[in-house]
N, C-alpha and C positions, 0 to 999 in steps of 0.2 A: 688265433692266427687268421687273418683275412687273406683269402686266395684270390688273386686277380690274374686273368689270362688275357694276353694281347694277341688278337688276330691281325696279322700284318705288322709285326713288331719292328720291322726293319726301316720304316720311314724315318725321315729326319726328325719330325716332331714326335712320332710315336715312340721311337727308341729313347728319346730324351725324357718323355713322360714315364716310360717304364723304369728308367734309372731313378727318377725322382720318387716314384711310388715305392720302389724296392728299398730306398734309403730310409723310409719311414719305419719306425718300430711297429712290429706286429703285422707286417705285410709280407706275403710270399708271392713273387711274380714269376710267371712263366709266359712263354710266347711262341709264336710260329710265323713262318713266312715261306714263300716259295723261292725267294732270292733276297740276299742281304749283301750290301756292298759297304766298303769303307766310306766314311768313318764309323758308321753304325756297327759294322762287323767287329771292329776292334773294341769299340766302347762296350758292346754287349758281352764280348768274350772276357774282357777285363773284369766285368761285374758279375760274371758267372751266369749271365742270362741268355747266352747264345743257344738257340735250339740245337739239340743233338743232331738233327738232320733237317734238311729243307723239305718243305711240302706241308700239306694239310693232313692232320691226323685226328679224325673225329673221335677215335677211341680214347683220346686223352682228355676229352671234354667230359668231366665227371660231375656228379651232383654236389660234390664238396667244393666246387668252385663258386665263390660268392658273386663274382661279376666278370663279365667279358667287356673288354674295350676294343671296339671295332675300328680298324683303320680304313681310310678311303681307298687304299689299294685293293682291299678285298672285294670280291663280287658278292652279289646277293645270293648266289647259289653256292657259296663257299661251304664245303662239307662240315667244317667246324662250327660255322654259324648256324647251319641247319640243325646240327646236333644240340647246340646250346638252346635254340628256340624250342626244340622238342622237350628238353629238360626244364624249361621255364626259368633258366638262369637270367638274371638281370643283365641287359646289354646296354652299354653306354657308347656313345660316340666320343671321340677325343674332346671336343669342346664341351659336351654335356658333362663329362667327368671332371673337367677343370672347374666348371661352375659348381658342381656338387661339392667339390673339395674347398671351395672358396665362397660359398653362398653367405657366410656370416662375416665376410671381410668387406672393406671398402675397395671397389674394383675400378681401376682406370683401364680403359680399352682404347687402343689406337687403331683406327681404320683409315681407309682411303686407297686409291689406286697406286699410290707411290709414297715412299718415305715412311711407311709403317715401321719397318725394322729399325731404321735410324732413330726415329722419334722415340720409339719404345726404349731403345738402348740408351738414349740420352736421359730419359726419366730414371731408368734403373741405375745408371752410372752416378747421377747426382744423389739419389737416395742412398746408395751404398756409401758414397763419400761422406755423407752427413750422418751415417750410422742409423738410418731409418730402415728397419727390416721390412722386406716385401717378398711375397711369393710372386712368381712370374712365369710367363711363357714368351719367348722371343725367338725370331727366326735366324739368329746369327750368334756367333760367339762374341762375348763382350769382355774387355779387359777387366780382370778382378772377379769374374764369375766362372765357376767350374763347369756349369752346364747351361743348357738353354731352357730348362724347365726346373722350377723349384716349388715344392709344396711343403708346408709346415703346419704345426699346430699353434705356432706362436705369433706369426706375422699378423699385423692389423690390416695391411694393404695387400692387394694383388694387382699386378700390372700385366696386361695381356696385349700382344699384337693381334689385332682382329682381322681375320681373313674373310673375304666375301665369298670364297669358293665353297663348294658343297660340303655339307657336314659329314655324310657317310652314304654308302649304297642304300641305306634304309631311310635316309633323311636328306631330301634334296634342297633343304633350306641353307642359306649362308651360315657358315660357322659362327660368325660374330653375333648372330641373333640369339645365341645361347647365353651370352655373358652378362646381359643386363647391367651395364656400367652405371656407376654413380658419377663418373667423369668420363665423357666420351670425346674423342678427337676424330675429326675427319680432315685429312690433308688435301683432298682434291678428288675429283671424279673424272677419270679418263678411260673410256671404254676398254675393257679387258674381258677375258674369259668368254669369247664369243660363242664357244661350244656350249656354254651354260646359259648365257644371256644373249640370245641372238639379235636383240635390238637394244639400242642405247637407252630408250625409256625403261625397259625391263631392268637394265643394269642400275640405272639411277634409283629405281623403286626399291631395290634391296637396301640401299643406303638410307632411304627414307624410313624403311621399317626398322633399321638399326637405331635411328634417332628416337623412334617411337618406343623402342625397348629400354630406353634409359630409365633408371629407377626414379620414383617420385622425388621431386625437388632436386634433381640432378643437374649437371652442367654439360653443355654442348659447346665444345671449342672447335671452331671451323675456320678454314682459310677463306678470307673475305674476297679474294680475287676470283673465286670460282662461282659463276652465276648459278649453277645447280645447287651448290651448298647454301648460297644466300636464299634461294627459294625454299629449300628444306628447312632452314632456320626460321623463315617467315611462317611456315606451317607447323612449327613445333608446338607441343603442348604448352599451355601457359605457365605450368609449374616448373618448366625447364629454363634454366638461365643460359642464354645463348651468348657466347663470347667470341667475337671475330678476331682474327689476327692477321698480321702480315710479316714480312721478313724482319728479323732483328737488325737494328741499325745502330747499336750502341758502340762504345769505344773500348770494350773489352776485347783483347786479342784472342782469337780462336784458332784451334788446330785444324778444324774442318773448314771447308770453303765451298763456295757456290751459293747462289741465291736460294736454291731449293733447300740447302742445309740450314741456311739462316731462317727459313720458314719453319723447318722442322724444329729448330732450336727454340723458336718463340712459342710454338705449340707446346713443347715439352715444359717450358718455364711456366706457362699458364696452368698446365695440369698439376705440376708440383705446388704451385701457389694455391690451388684449390684444396690441397690437403695441408696447408699451413707453412710451406717453405717460402721464406722471404725471397723476392727476386734477386736481391744483391747476393744472397748465399748461393742461389742457383747459378748465376753468371760467374761467380768466383770459381765454383767447382767445375762447371762445364768447360771452362777455358783450357783444361788439360785433356779433354776428351778427344781422342784421335780417330774415332769412327768405329763402326761395327765391322766385323770380318766380312770381306767381299763387297763392302759398300764403299766405293771410291777409296779403296785401300791401296796405299803406296807400297809397291813390292820391290822396287829397285830405284836407285838414284845414283847418278855419277855427277861429276862437276858441272856438266852441261846438259844432261838429259835425265828424264824421269819416266817411270812406267807405273801405271795403275791398273788394277782389275776391279770390275764392278759387276754386280748381279743384274744390271739393266738389261731388259729384253723387250718390255712393252714400249710403245711409242713415247709416252710421256716421260718414262724413266730414262730412255735412251737420249732424248733431246736434252733433258735437264743435265745429265752427266756430261755429254759432249760440250754443252755450252759452259758448264762450270769449269772444265779443264781448259777450254779456249780462253775464258776470262782470266783464269789463274796464270796461264802461260801464253800471253798474247804474242810473244816474239819467238816461240818455238814452233817447229813443224809438228802439227798434230796429226798423228797416224792413228785412226780409230778403227777398231775391228769389233764386229758384233756377230753373234750367232743367233739365227732364227731356230728356236728349239722347242718352244711351247706349242700347245694346240692352236691357240689364237694366232700366234706369229706365223704359223705354217699354213694358215687357211687363206685361200685366194681372195675371198670376200673381205678379209681383214687387212690385207697388205696395203691398200691405199691409205690406211691410218698412219703409215710410216713416212708419208710425204714430207720432205724437208727436215727430217729428224737428225740427219748427220751433215747438214749443210755447213756447219761451222768448222768441220774437219778439213784439213788440207788434203788428206787421203782417207777415203772411207771404204773399208772392206766389209762386205756382208757374206757370211757363210751359212749354208744349210746342207744337210745330208739327205738326199732323196730317199735313202733307206729308212730314215726316221719317219718321213711322211708316209711311206708304205706301211711301216710298223704301226703307226697311229691310224691307219686306214683312212687317210685323207686324200682328197683329190690332188693329183700331182701338180706342181708348179714348176715354172722354168726360171732359169737365171735371168732371162730377159724380162720376164714379168716382174721379178723382184727389183731389178734395176729401174724399170719404169715406175714402179710404185714409190720408190724412194725419191725419185724425181729430181736429182741433182747430178751434175756431170762428174763430181768427184767420186761417185760410187762405182765400185767394181764388185762383181758377185762371183763367189767360188762355191763349187759343190764337192771339192776334194780337200781334205784337211792339209795334205802335203803341199798342194798348190798354194793354199793360203799362207802357210808358213814360209814357203819360198818367196812369195811376193813381199811379205813383211820384211824378210831378211834382205831382199834387194833394196827396199826403201831405206833401210837403216844403213846398209853398206854404201849406198850412193852418197850419203852425207857423213860416212864414218861414225854413225851413231852420235853425231854432234848436234846439240841444240834441238833435240827431239822430245816430244811428249807422246808416249805410246800408251794407248788405252785399249784394254781387252775387256769386252763386255759379253757376258753370257750367263744363263742359268744352267748351262751344261759345261762341257770341257773342250769344245771344238773337236770332239771325237778323240779324246785321249791326250791332249796337250797338257803337260805340267806347265801351267801359265807362268808361274813364278820362275821356274828354271829356264823357260824359253826366253823370258824378258831379260833376266840377268845375263844370260849368254849373249844376247843381241847387244845390250847396252855396254857390255864390257868388251865387245869386239871379239 
């Protein structure tokens, strides 16, 4: 029996990895965390993996543990981590362990500042429809998949969403540098994670390192409209096959929409083609793909109006999503709401990156909670600074969730929820809003 202990088991990726490992024969999984919320809480409880009590318990780190998997949420001075190091137990980061479990497989890794989850989901959706087995890690729930992580002894392929954020408290390199893909995708580079990459050149450099990490004779698929990606491709090793792409413009009807999604789709097709999937088979199967959870996900529709939610929070994602809904519904009143929630989005120096991102909306509401800024120990920002940074007259800024909800309600009441496209964008919850319930109530009067 192989014993694996997860420090900070409650993270979105970590708890899914724990579930995947626990499902393998011959593995026993334990874990700890100082706080765990749903859906991780429910998932771990159902699998019998929820810690008996919250907190760190170094006495539970014993020599019979074969490996520790360390989550990014844990700090370097974590008592359990200190104990594990004293005992000489092997410590893996999340991406390091994924690589260890798939090092003998053909790996497809999707990176980029935007579109990673959707592109990865498209690849997995088509492979699943074609009966091609694959291990995977993806940042959202996909139709036909029980979990967000799968590890097996039988799959020939592994498909990973490649995140450029830090690996662990002990390893400050980007996560995706661990994966060493045979097929790599980069969807675009738009500055993010300013707390880790304080300058744009530093941010670009981690993607350059990712391309350098591609396995010998591997493939690099990149969006040709990005000048930084073109430069990286130009400097790639000679053994790497560089494959540029643009948006899909064929005549197969798709369920997803927006130019950014047509770019994601084309990248996914090329990755599948690299492992032997015929383009016509890919396009046939992807035509029924409705999207990944929380990625331009339709949550309510009436005869005249529609509501979507999206994970968009960085400038490039925000602009792409707003523009996609505007293009899809040119005759509807577009009411777009977004929450500044991540470290980068709440930093005063980063705010100017949002200029013009919501220009295509008829009404643009931006929300942030000053208490979150305080909790993240960032320099305070004001509503006026945020409004000026976005730079268009349609933007109104809120610092109280109730005031935001009231404003959205007034907007829809003014037109009796007729002919409206409502778009809710956040990597958080607008401080406790059940977005689907909120939208359904508004659109149905």
